[in-house]
One Martini backbone bead per residue (centre of mass of N, CA, C, O) as a GRO file, in nm:
protein
   69
    1MET     BB    1   8.273   2.543   2.660
    2THR     BB    2   8.490   2.537   2.421
    3ASP     BB    3   8.651   2.695   2.176
    4ILE     BB    4   8.663   2.453   1.977
    5GLN     BB    5   8.365   2.386   1.984
    6LEU     BB    6   8.270   2.660   1.883
    7TYR     BB    7   8.427   2.665   1.627
    8THR     BB    8   8.295   2.409   1.501
    9LYS     BB    9   8.011   2.522   1.490
   10LEU     BB   10   8.068   2.773   1.326
   11SER     BB   11   8.204   2.634   1.064
   12GLY     BB   12   7.913   2.501   0.988
   13LEU     BB   13   7.812   2.762   0.898
   14PRO     BB   14   7.675   2.986   0.723
   15SER     BB   15   7.761   3.312   0.656
   16ASN     BB   16   7.500   3.452   0.749
   17LEU     BB   17   7.517   3.318   1.042
   18LYS     BB   18   7.795   3.434   1.110
   19MET     BB   19   7.697   3.731   1.118
   20GLU     BB   20   7.504   3.685   1.355
   21VAL     BB   21   7.698   3.596   1.555
   22ALA     BB   22   7.884   3.842   1.554
   23ASP     BB   23   7.663   4.033   1.647
   24PHE     BB   24   7.604   3.904   1.905
   25ILE     BB   25   7.885   3.941   2.030
   26ASP     BB   26   7.883   4.242   2.026
   27PHE     BB   27   7.630   4.268   2.212
   28LEU     BB   28   7.759   4.131   2.459
   29LYS     BB   29   7.990   4.326   2.493
   30PHE     BB   30   7.811   4.582   2.538
   31LYS     BB   31   7.642   4.480   2.773
   32SER     BB   32   7.880   4.426   2.969
   33GLN     BB   33   7.983   4.727   2.973
   34ASN     BB   34   7.714   4.848   3.093
   35ILE     BB   35   7.717   4.697   3.357
   36GLU     BB   36   7.981   4.808   3.459
   37ASN     BB   37   7.897   5.114   3.454
   38GLN     BB   38   7.663   5.094   3.652
   39ASN     BB   39   7.836   5.005   3.916
   40THR     BB   40   7.937   5.278   3.931
   41LYS     BB   41   7.999   5.561   4.096
   42ARG     BB   42   7.910   5.874   4.143
   43LEU     BB   43   8.052   6.195   4.077
   44ALA     BB   44   8.078   6.483   4.218
   45GLY     BB   45   8.167   6.739   3.982
   46LYS     BB   46   8.217   6.632   3.681
   47ALA     BB   47   8.076   6.905   3.527
   48LYS     BB   48   8.257   7.121   3.608
   49GLY     BB   49   8.252   7.391   3.375
   50LEU     BB   50   8.037   7.302   3.139
   51VAL     BB   51   7.831   7.502   3.279
   52ASN     BB   52   7.691   7.817   3.160
   53MET     BB   53   7.542   8.101   3.303
   54LYS     BB   54   7.377   8.373   3.251
   55ASP     BB   55   7.317   8.669   3.409
   56ASN     BB   56   7.002   8.667   3.262
   57PHE     BB   57   6.838   8.407   3.349
   58ASP     BB   58   6.595   8.559   3.537
   59ASP     BB   59   6.492   8.701   3.317
   60PRO     BB   60   6.254   8.795   3.133
   61ILE     BB   61   6.078   8.697   2.860
   62GLU     BB   62   6.007   8.793   2.555
   63GLY     BB   63   5.642   8.750   2.521
   64PHE     BB   64   5.564   8.683   2.856
   65ASN     BB   65   5.432   8.926   3.009
   66GLU     BB   66   5.126   8.840   3.014
   67TYR     BB   67   5.170   8.582   3.195
   68LEU     BB   68   5.318   8.725   3.452
   69LYS     BB   69   5.059   8.898   3.561
   0.00000   0.00000   0.00000
C-alpha cells in the first residue's frame, strides 16, 4: 500500500477515528523501538558507581535481634 492510498483512506474517516489511527501509529512506533532495544546485548558494568552500599550494610537491624537468635 502506498502512502497516497493510505492517506486517501485516512482522509475519508471521521475525526474521532482519525484520532484512533494516530494513537495506533504511535503504538506501532513505540512497539518497534522496544523490539530494537531488546535485540541489543547488555553491557556489564553499565551501572558502576550508581549504587553505593554503606559500611554497616551487614550489621544486624535493630528490632530483629530476637529473630536472629
